[in-house]
matplotlib code that plots the C-alpha trace (Angstrom):
import matplotlib.pyplot as plt

x = [-15.4, -15.8, -15.0, -12.5, -13.7, -15.5, -18.3, -16.0, -14.1, -17.2, -18.3, -14.8, -14.8, -18.3, -17.3, -14.2, -16.3, -18.7, -15.8, -15.6, -12.2, -12.5, -11.0, -10.2, -10.9, -11.2, -9.3, -9.0, -5.2, -2.8, -2.0, -5.7, -6.4, -3.7, -5.2, -8.5, -7.5, -5.5, -8.6, -11.1, -8.9, -8.9, -6.3, -5.2, -6.1, -7.8, -7.3, -10.8, -14.2, -14.1, -10.9, -12.5, -15.5, -13.6, -12.0, -13.4, -16.0, -19.6, -20.6, -19.6, -20.2, -20.8, -19.6, -19.2, -21.1, -24.6, -24.6, -22.3, -24.5, -26.8, -24.0, -21.8, -24.6, -26.0, -22.5, -22.2, -25.5, -24.9, -21.6, -23.8, -22.5, -24.7, -24.8, -24.7, -25.2, -25.0, -28.1, -29.7, -30.0, -30.1, -30.8, -34.2, -37.3, -36.8, -33.2, -33.9, -37.0, -34.8, -32.0, -34.7, -36.1, -32.6, -31.9, -35.1, -34.6, -31.0, -32.0, -29.3, -29.3, -29.3, -29.1, -29.2, -27.8, -30.6, -28.6, -30.7, -33.2, -30.5, -30.2, -31.9, -34.0, -35.5, -36.5, -37.8, -39.9, -41.1, -42.0, -43.8, -45.9, -46.8, -48.0, -50.4, -48.7, -49.2, -53.0, -54.3, -51.1, -52.2, -49.2, -45.6, -43.0, -39.3, -36.2, -32.8, -30.5, -26.6, -24.3, -21.5, -22.5, -23.6, -20.4, -20.2, -17.1, -18.2, -18.1, -18.7, -19.5, -23.1, -23.8, -23.4, -26.7, -24.8, -22.9, -25.3, -28.5, -31.5, -32.0, -29.2, -30.4, -33.7, -32.2, -29.1, -30.8, -34.5, -34.7, -33.2, -36.1, -38.8, -37.4, -37.1, -40.5, -42.2, -40.0, -41.2, -44.8, -45.5, -47.3, -46.3, -46.5, -49.3, -49.1, -46.7, -46.5, -42.9, -40.6, -37.2, -34.7, -31.2, -29.5, -25.9, -26.8, -23.5, -20.3, -16.7, -18.2, -20.4, -24.1, -26.0, -29.0, -29.8, -31.4, -29.8, -32.9, -36.5, -39.7, -42.7, -46.1, -47.6, -50.3, -49.8, -52.0, -53.7, -54.6, -52.0, -50.5, -47.0, -44.2, -40.4, -37.7, -34.5, -31.3, -27.6, -27.1, -28.4, -25.5, -24.5, -26.5, -24.1, -26.4, -29.4, -32.2, -35.2, -38.4, -41.6, -44.5, -47.6, -50.4, -53.5, -52.0, -48.4, -45.9, -42.3, -39.2, -35.8, -33.0, -30.1, -27.5, -28.7, -29.4, -29.2, -32.3, -36.2, -38.4, -42.0, -44.6, -47.9, -50.5, -50.0, -46.1, -43.2, -40.0, -36.7, -35.9, -32.3, -30.9, -30.3, -30.2, -31.9, -35.0, -35.2, -37.7, -36.3, -36.3, -34.4, -32.1, -31.3, -29.3, -27.7, -24.1, -22.8, -23.8, -25.8, -24.1, -21.7, -22.5, -23.5, -23.8, -23.6, -20.7, -22.5, -25.6, -23.6, -22.2, -25.7, -26.8, -23.7, -24.0, -27.7, -26.7, -24.2, -26.7, -29.1, -26.4, -26.2, -30.0, -31.4, -34.2, -33.1, -36.0, -36.0, -33.1, -33.4, -33.3, -33.5, -37.4, -36.6, -34.1, -36.8, -39.3, -37.2, -36.7, -40.4, -40.5, -37.9, -39.4, -42.8, -40.9, -39.2, -42.5, -44.4, -41.8, -41.6, -45.4, -45.7, -45.9, -48.7, -49.9, -48.2, -49.3, -46.4, -46.2, -46.4, -45.6]
y = [4.3, 2.8, 5.9, 8.5, 11.3, 14.5, 12.8, 10.3, 13.4, 14.8, 11.6, 11.3, 14.8, 14.2, 11.0, 12.4, 15.4, 12.7, 11.2, 7.9, 6.3, 5.8, 2.3, 2.1, 3.0, 0.8, 1.5, -0.5, -0.9, -0.2, 3.3, 4.1, 2.5, 4.6, 7.7, 7.0, 6.6, 9.9, 11.7, 10.4, 10.5, 6.8, 4.7, 2.7, 1.7, -1.8, -3.8, -5.0, -4.6, -8.2, -7.5, -4.2, -5.9, -8.5, -5.7, -4.5, -1.9, -0.8, 1.1, 1.1, 4.4, 3.8, 6.9, 5.1, 5.3, 4.8, 1.4, -0.2, 0.8, -2.3, -4.8, -3.2, -2.3, -5.9, -7.3, -4.8, -5.9, -9.6, -9.0, -7.4, -3.8, -0.7, 1.3, 5.0, 5.0, 7.8, 8.7, 7.4, 4.4, 2.3, 2.7, 1.0, 0.9, -2.9, -2.7, 0.2, -1.6, -4.7, -2.8, -1.3, -4.8, -6.3, -3.7, -4.2, -8.0, -7.7, -5.2, -3.0, 1.1, 2.1, 5.8, 7.9, 11.5, 13.6, 16.2, 19.3, 18.2, 19.1, 22.8, 24.4, 26.6, 23.7, 22.2, 25.6, 25.6, 22.0, 23.0, 26.0, 24.0, 21.4, 24.1, 25.3, 28.5, 28.4, 27.9, 26.1, 25.2, 26.2, 25.4, 24.1, 25.2, 25.8, 24.7, 23.0, 24.5, 23.9, 25.0, 22.3, 20.6, 23.5, 23.4, 21.3, 19.6, 19.1, 15.6, 13.2, 9.7, 10.5, 11.3, 7.7, 5.9, 2.5, 4.0, 6.7, 4.9, 6.0, 9.6, 11.9, 15.4, 14.4, 11.6, 13.5, 16.7, 16.6, 13.8, 16.2, 18.7, 16.3, 14.7, 18.2, 19.0, 15.9, 16.2, 19.7, 19.4, 16.0, 15.4, 13.1, 13.6, 11.6, 12.0, 13.7, 15.1, 15.4, 16.8, 15.8, 17.5, 16.8, 19.8, 18.4, 15.4, 14.5, 15.0, 14.0, 12.5, 10.0, 9.9, 11.3, 9.3, 11.3, 14.4, 17.9, 19.2, 18.5, 20.2, 18.7, 19.5, 17.4, 16.9, 15.7, 13.3, 16.3, 17.8, 20.4, 21.3, 22.1, 22.5, 22.1, 22.8, 21.1, 21.7, 21.1, 23.4, 26.7, 29.3, 31.0, 28.7, 26.8, 24.7, 26.7, 24.6, 26.8, 25.7, 28.0, 26.7, 29.2, 29.2, 31.3, 32.5, 32.6, 31.5, 30.3, 30.4, 28.4, 28.8, 26.6, 28.9, 31.1, 28.6, 30.8, 32.7, 31.7, 34.1, 34.3, 36.1, 37.4, 39.7, 42.4, 42.1, 39.8, 39.1, 37.3, 34.9, 34.5, 31.3, 32.0, 29.3, 31.7, 31.9, 28.6, 26.0, 22.8, 20.7, 23.3, 24.1, 20.4, 20.6, 23.9, 23.9, 27.5, 30.9, 33.5, 35.2, 32.4, 30.7, 27.2, 25.3, 22.1, 20.4, 21.3, 19.7, 16.6, 16.4, 16.4, 13.7, 11.5, 12.0, 11.1, 7.9, 6.9, 7.7, 5.2, 2.5, 3.0, 2.6, 6.0, 7.1, 10.4, 12.7, 13.1, 10.6, 9.8, 5.9, 3.3, 3.8, 7.4, 6.1, 3.6, 6.4, 8.6, 6.0, 5.5, 9.3, 9.4, 6.2, 8.1, 11.1, 8.8, 7.0, 10.4, 11.8, 8.5, 8.9, 12.5, 14.1, 11.7, 11.9, 9.1, 7.9, 7.5, 4.2, 4.6, 0.9]
z = [-38.2, -41.7, -44.1, -43.6, -45.9, -44.9, -43.0, -41.1, -39.9, -38.9, -37.0, -35.4, -34.0, -32.4, -30.9, -29.3, -28.0, -26.5, -24.6, -26.6, -27.8, -31.4, -31.8, -35.0, -38.8, -42.0, -45.1, -48.4, -48.0, -45.2, -46.2, -46.6, -43.2, -41.6, -43.3, -42.2, -38.5, -38.8, -40.2, -37.9, -34.5, -34.3, -32.4, -35.3, -38.9, -39.8, -43.0, -43.1, -41.7, -40.4, -38.3, -37.0, -35.8, -34.1, -31.9, -28.5, -29.7, -29.0, -31.8, -35.5, -37.4, -41.2, -43.6, -46.7, -50.1, -50.0, -51.9, -49.1, -46.1, -46.0, -46.3, -43.6, -41.1, -41.3, -40.6, -37.7, -36.2, -36.7, -34.6, -31.8, -32.5, -32.1, -35.4, -36.4, -40.3, -42.7, -44.5, -46.9, -44.4, -47.8, -51.4, -51.5, -49.2, -48.8, -47.7, -45.2, -43.7, -43.4, -41.6, -39.2, -38.4, -37.9, -35.2, -33.6, -33.5, -32.4, -29.6, -30.8, -31.2, -34.9, -35.5, -38.7, -38.6, -39.3, -37.1, -38.0, -35.3, -32.9, -33.5, -30.3, -32.2, -34.0, -30.8, -29.8, -32.8, -32.2, -28.5, -29.6, -32.3, -29.9, -27.5, -30.2, -30.8, -34.3, -34.2, -37.1, -39.4, -42.9, -44.9, -45.0, -47.4, -48.0, -49.9, -49.4, -51.8, -52.5, -55.4, -55.2, -58.2, -60.4, -62.5, -65.7, -64.4, -60.9, -59.8, -56.9, -56.2, -55.4, -59.2, -60.1, -59.5, -59.0, -56.0, -54.7, -55.3, -57.8, -56.2, -55.4, -54.6, -53.2, -51.2, -49.9, -48.9, -49.6, -47.1, -44.3, -45.1, -45.1, -41.8, -40.3, -41.3, -39.8, -36.8, -35.7, -36.7, -35.6, -39.0, -41.5, -45.3, -46.7, -50.4, -52.7, -56.3, -57.6, -60.6, -61.2, -63.2, -64.4, -65.7, -66.4, -68.4, -68.7, -66.3, -67.3, -70.4, -68.5, -68.5, -65.4, -64.5, -61.1, -60.5, -60.0, -58.6, -57.6, -56.7, -54.8, -53.5, -50.8, -48.3, -44.7, -42.8, -41.0, -44.5, -44.5, -47.8, -48.6, -51.1, -51.2, -53.9, -53.5, -55.6, -55.8, -58.7, -57.1, -57.6, -54.6, -52.0, -49.9, -47.6, -47.2, -45.4, -45.0, -43.5, -42.8, -40.9, -41.4, -39.0, -38.3, -35.0, -35.6, -38.4, -38.0, -40.2, -39.7, -41.7, -41.2, -42.3, -39.6, -37.0, -33.8, -34.8, -35.2, -37.0, -35.5, -37.6, -36.3, -37.7, -35.4, -35.8, -36.1, -34.1, -34.2, -31.4, -30.5, -29.2, -25.3, -22.7, -20.1, -22.3, -24.2, -23.5, -21.6, -24.9, -26.7, -23.7, -23.6, -26.8, -26.3, -26.0, -25.9, -24.0, -26.0, -28.6, -29.3, -32.6, -32.5, -35.8, -37.6, -35.9, -32.4, -33.7, -34.8, -31.5, -29.5, -32.1, -31.4, -27.6, -27.8, -29.7, -27.1, -24.2, -26.1, -26.2, -22.4, -22.1, -22.1, -24.5, -25.6, -27.0, -30.7, -31.5, -35.3, -35.3, -38.1, -38.2, -39.4, -42.0, -43.3, -43.2, -45.3, -47.7, -48.1, -48.9, -51.4, -53.2, -53.4, -55.0, -57.6, -58.4, -58.8, -61.0, -63.3, -63.6, -64.9, -61.4, -60.3, -56.7, -54.8, -51.3, -49.2, -47.6, -43.8, -42.7]

ax = plt.figure().add_subplot(projection="3d")
ax.plot(x, y, z, "-o")
ax.set_aspect("equal")
plt.show()
């Protein structure tokens, strides 16, 4: 584990649940190394990344600030280690594409935790859309709203563009919404028109150059139109990712804060499907971890993602595992949003290379 903060702890728990041994964690000093080891469940702390990579390990988890991802991931790949890297995979399209190419060339697994793919009701939604239950998909819309940076004094390293990258809110959470939408529909965003807004122009007396919120309209390769709102300054919303797929026969709504249910809308009447392993489709049942009525949430989804990552390391090809190609794809969508906003919301074609 590289990084012992909140995400490092999440990765560490999932690794242990999956039956792995967490060999070590890196810290910038002996004290920080030991603290990182304790936080992630690692056997010991390491004073440097080079020292950790020289140890007997199979997979490196990168849970550090965004501007370090490229350097750390490349070192790991060059050392022959598989990589699970937090998103965004990199802070530029060029760097993200380079990491994807490096993983492919090395024949190593590179995974990026777009973990909302791993809610069973998301897999149920994906299965039903693939079966044609929606009919003709007419629109895609939703939001990802948080409030953890709503206050004038709220601060985090992600706010600094030199550390977090040129986009904050869209790269951090809008990327999840876009990945989830493309995953469940099998249809990619082809062009996008976006607006960005920075509500808190300064934080702690320092100028803020990253966005607090973003809105965008888009069209997909299949011609479906859509809208998205993302914000980290929406008071009262903690982690509300909502996606609605509207169709001529059925519509579907998924709310990440109520992940055990899937709304199905029909002209003659609507219903709410509840996660139940006895009635789930096989793809959804595969990532189900608990009996019906026992709430399954974010950490469970993360556990399933890490289990699939390790299965890929062992030679399996798990369905829906978000790899470095997904990370590079996300970087291209974020880049299109930034270019659109900089050009007065011009329509920008998303590079699908």
